[in-house]
Structures are given as C-alpha cells and as structure tokens.
N, C-alpha and C positions, 0 to 999 in steps of 0.2 A: 850778555845775551840771555834772554829768558828761556826757560824750558816750558814748552807747551804742556798744558795739563793732560793731554792725551797720553803722554809718555809716563805720567804718574799713576795712571789707572791700574796697570799690572802690578805695580808695587803695593797699591792699596789692596788688591785682591790677595796677593801673597801674604800680606800682613794679616788680613782678615782670616785667611785659612790657618795660618799658624796660631792665631788666637783661638779659633774655634777648635782646633785640634787639642791645644793645651787645656782649654776649658772642659772638653769632653773627657780627656784622660783624667783630669783632676776629679770630675764628677764620678767617673767610673771607679776610681780608687777609693773615693769616699763611700760609694755604694758597696763596694767589695769588702770594706772594713766595717760594715754595719753602721755607717754614719759617723764613725770615729776618725780621728786623725791618724795618719800612717805612723807606725812605730819605727823608731830609729835605734841603732846599736843594740840589737837583740842578742843577748848572750844565751847560754845553754839553759839557765834557770827560766828565762822568759819563754824559750821554745817549749820547755817541759810544761810550764803552766798553760801555754796556749794550747798544747795538745790535750791537756787535761780538760780545759774549758771546752774544746771541741768535742771531746768524748762525753762531757756532761750535758751540754746544751745543743750540740749539733752545729754550732757556728764557731769559727776560729776566734772571733773577738767577743763572743758571748760569755757572760758571767752569770752565775746563779747565787742567790743569797739563801737558798733553801738549806736548812740544817741537815736534811737527809738526802742521800743521793737517790736518783730516780731508779726505778726497778730495772734490773739488768746491768747496772753499773758494776756490781760486785764481781761479775765475770768478764767485764770489759778491761782486759789487761793490755797495757801499752807495750809490754815486753815482747820482742820478736825473738823467737827461738828457732834454731835451725832444725831441719828434719833429721830424724835419726837414721843412721846408716843401717841398712838391712842386708 
C-alpha cells in the first residue's frame, strides 16, 4: 500500500526546520568565534591565554603580533583580589 505524498509534507517541513536551525547555530558559533573553528578540550593554559588575548585585543579569539602591548595594558591585571576587611 502506497503512502500518499501529502503525508510526507510535514516530515519535509520538520527536516527543513532542523536543517535551518543547525545551519543557523553553526553560523552563529562561527561568527561568535571571529570566523574561526570552535575550540575543543580547553585546559587552564588555553583559558589563561584566551583571557590575555581578550585583554589585549578586546576579542576572546583575537591575537596580536605587535611587539608592544597597547597603552593601558600595564595596569590591566587579570588577578582578582578580595576586598580588605575593615
């Protein structure tokens, strides 16, 4: 017994919506990472370097080849200290 093609239309719509959602999320992740592929298995060193790159360039995935740090970077300390007790 054959299945009428009208019964397959909802499945085609669902498949198209899943495809559009996956493509949109992939494009958004690519845009969020500055056009680079997503990083995998990030360890503490990678997180530290990503934080340094963010403080240097303003982007999490940005890198700079300038030999000198920009103005203001010498006081841009990543260490978080707790407030003193008074």
